[in-house]
C-alpha positions in Angstrom: 3.2 70.4 -108.1 -0.1 71.6 -107.3 -0.1 74.5 -104.9 -1.6 74.0 -101.7 -3.6 76.7 -99.7 -2.2 77.8 -96.7 -4.0 80.8 -95.3 -7.6 81.7 -95.7 -9.2 84.8 -94.7 -12.7 85.7 -94.8 -14.3 89.1 -94.2 -11.5 90.5 -92.2 -12.0 94.1 -90.7 -9.6 95.9 -88.4 -9.6 99.0 -86.6 -7.8 101.1 -84.0 -10.5 102.6 -81.9 -12.8 104.4 -84.5 -10.2 104.4 -87.2 -10.8 101.5 -89.6 -7.8 100.2 -91.6 -9.1 96.9 -93.2 -12.7 96.5 -94.1 -14.2 93.2 -95.3 -10.8 91.8 -96.4 -11.1 88.2 -98.3 -7.8 86.7 -99.5 -6.1 83.2 -99.8 -2.5 82.6 -99.5 -1.0 79.4 -101.1 1.9 77.4 -99.4 5.6 77.9 -100.4 5.3 81.3 -102.2 6.2 84.9 -101.5 3.2 87.2 -101.5 4.1 91.1 -101.2 1.7 93.4 -99.8 2.2 96.9 -101.0 0.5 100.3 -100.6 1.0 103.8 -99.2 2.3 104.3 -95.7 -0.3 104.2 -93.1 -3.0 102.1 -94.8 -2.9 99.1 -92.7 -0.3 96.4 -94.2 1.6 96.1 -91.1 -1.8 95.9 -89.2 -2.8 92.9 -91.6 0.6 91.2 -90.5 -0.3 91.5 -86.7 -3.7 90.2 -87.4 -2.1 86.8 -88.8 -0.3 86.1 -85.6 -2.5 88.2 -83.2 -0.2 90.7 -81.9 -2.5 93.3 -82.4 -4.1 91.8 -79.2 -1.9 93.9 -77.2 -2.8 97.2 -78.5 -5.4 99.0 -76.4 -8.6 99.7 -78.5 -7.7 97.7 -81.5 -10.4 95.2 -82.4 -10.6 92.6 -85.2 -13.5 90.7 -86.8 -13.9 88.1 -89.6 -12.0 84.6 -89.6 -8.3 83.7 -90.4 -7.5 80.0 -90.6 -4.2 78.3 -91.1 -3.7 75.0 -92.8 -1.9 72.8 -90.1 -1.4 69.2 -91.3 -4.3 69.3 -94.0 -6.8 70.8 -91.6 -7.6 74.3 -91.3 -7.5 75.9 -87.9 -9.1 79.2 -87.0 -6.3 81.3 -85.4 -8.7 82.7 -82.6 -9.2 79.0 -81.3 -5.4 78.2 -81.1 -3.4 78.6 -78.1 -1.4 81.8 -78.7 1.9 79.7 -78.1 1.0 77.3 -80.8 0.1 80.0 -83.1 3.2 81.9 -82.7 5.4 78.7 -83.2 3.9 78.2 -86.5 3.7 81.8 -87.4 7.1 83.7 -87.2 7.5 87.3 -87.7 10.5 89.8 -88.5 10.2 93.4 -88.2 11.3 96.3 -90.2 14.0 97.2 -87.6 16.3 94.5 -86.4 15.3 93.9 -82.6 18.1 91.6 -81.0 17.4 91.3 -77.4 20.0 92.9 -74.9 21.5 89.4 -74.6 24.3 87.1 -76.3 23.9 86.0 -79.8 23.3 82.5 -78.5 20.8 83.4 -75.9 18.8 85.5 -78.4 18.7 82.2 -80.4 17.9 80.1 -77.6 15.3 82.2 -76.1 12.2 80.8 -78.2 13.4 77.4 -77.6 13.3 78.2 -73.9 9.8 79.5 -73.9 8.7 76.5 -75.9 10.1 74.2 -73.1 12.9 72.7 -74.8 15.8 72.5 -72.1 18.1 69.8 -73.3 21.6 71.5 -74.0 22.8 69.6 -76.8 19.3 69.8 -78.5 19.4 73.7 -78.1 22.8 74.0 -79.2 22.2 71.9 -82.4 19.0 73.8 -83.2 20.7 77.2 -82.7 23.4 76.2 -85.1 21.0 74.6 -87.7 19.0 77.8 -87.7 22.0 80.2 -88.0 23.1 78.0 -90.9 19.8 78.5 -92.5 20.1 82.2 -92.1 23.9 82.2 -93.7 25.1 83.5 -90.3 26.9 80.8 -88.6 30.3 81.2 -90.3 30.3 85.0 -89.2 28.9 84.3 -85.5 30.2 80.9 -84.4 33.3 82.5 -82.5 30.8 85.4 -81.2 28.2 83.4 -79.8 28.8 84.8 -76.3 29.0 88.5 -77.8 26.1 90.8 -77.0 24.1 90.6 -80.5 23.6 94.2 -80.7 27.5 94.3 -81.6 26.6 92.8 -84.7 26.3 94.9 -88.0 22.7 95.8 -89.1 22.7 93.3 -91.7 23.9 90.6 -89.5 21.3 91.7 -86.7 18.5 91.2 -89.2 19.7 88.0 -90.4 20.0 87.0 -86.6 16.3 87.8 -86.2 15.3 85.7 -89.4 17.3 82.9 -87.8 15.7 83.4 -84.4 11.8 83.3 -86.1 13.0 80.1 -87.9 14.3 78.3 -84.9 10.8 77.1 -84.2 10.5 76.0 -87.7 7.4 78.0 -88.6 5.2 77.1 -91.4 4.3 80.9 -92.2 6.9 84.0 -92.0 5.7 87.3 -91.7 8.1 90.2 -92.9 7.4 93.8 -92.2 9.5 95.8 -94.6 12.6 93.4 -93.7 15.3 95.3 -95.6 14.4 99.0 -95.1 16.8 99.8 -92.4 19.7 98.3 -94.4 22.3 99.4 -96.9 22.0 97.7 -100.3 24.4 95.0 -99.8 22.8 93.8 -96.6 19.4 94.2 -98.3 20.5 92.0 -101.4 21.5 89.2 -98.6 18.1 89.4 -97.0 16.3 89.2 -100.4 18.5 86.2 -101.3 17.6 84.3 -98.1 13.7 85.0 -98.5 14.1 83.5 -101.9 15.6 80.3 -100.3 13.2 80.2 -97.4 9.9 79.6 -99.7 10.9 76.1 -100.2 10.2 75.8 -96.5 7.6 78.2 -95.5 5.2 80.4 -96.7 6.0 84.2 -96.6 4.1 87.3 -96.7 6.3 90.4 -97.0 5.2 94.0 -96.5 7.4 96.4 -98.9 7.3 99.6 -100.6 10.2 99.1 -102.8 8.6 97.9 -106.3 11.8 96.9 -107.5 12.3 94.4 -104.6 8.9 93.2 -105.0 9.5 92.7 -108.7 12.7 90.5 -107.8 11.4 88.1 -105.4 7.5 88.1 -105.0 5.4 85.5 -106.7 2.3 87.7 -105.9 1.4 91.1 -105.4 -1.4 92.5 -103.7 -2.0 96.4 -103.3 -3.8 97.6 -100.3 -6.4 100.0 -101.4 -9.3 101.5 -99.8 -8.9 99.0 -96.9 -9.1 95.9 -99.4 -6.7 93.9 -101.6 -6.5 94.6 -105.2 -4.3 91.8 -106.9 -1.6 93.2 -109.2 -0.6 91.4 -112.6 2.7 91.8 -114.0 
């Protein structure tokens, strides 16, 4: 099947105050693939992810120039022209450290639906179960839905965060070092999940674990001197 272009980035630059971390980046990302972003710490890998879903806008002094467009239904939409709520529904994000909210497992999962205006109880319950099943977490938490999500193990918390990101059925999923705080067994479970998810969405993953990158990435981009260099083999 011919690959479909999902994200187009043209002449992107990004800075925190006077410190520039991206300079004239141009890149394209295909649908239903896993792209790994590698490179030394502090070079702007995580910042690049925040540009795609505009999280950077809440950081004082940060600024971005250039163009980032996402293919939505065959039409490229420039992210700065999209309502933030629509962008975040289409571009989910999972962070380095699991960040369950201080509420029950069920309420953690239902929260994005509430923000999106989904109020029907049966619809919410069905969507919560579906997302937890996609993250291979349902069987482990179905009897703990009213328990504080922070009582889950580290690996379970990270899968919960993945499930929470999936509940709005995003077309793009951003992953910022998603296994760095997990033990080997939990990390392997997240890797397997990531591989499964590429049939449903496009994934961009920051990772400094080169063995992990070799196992799951379809493509590797190294951030060097504020621009991407494609790595082959």
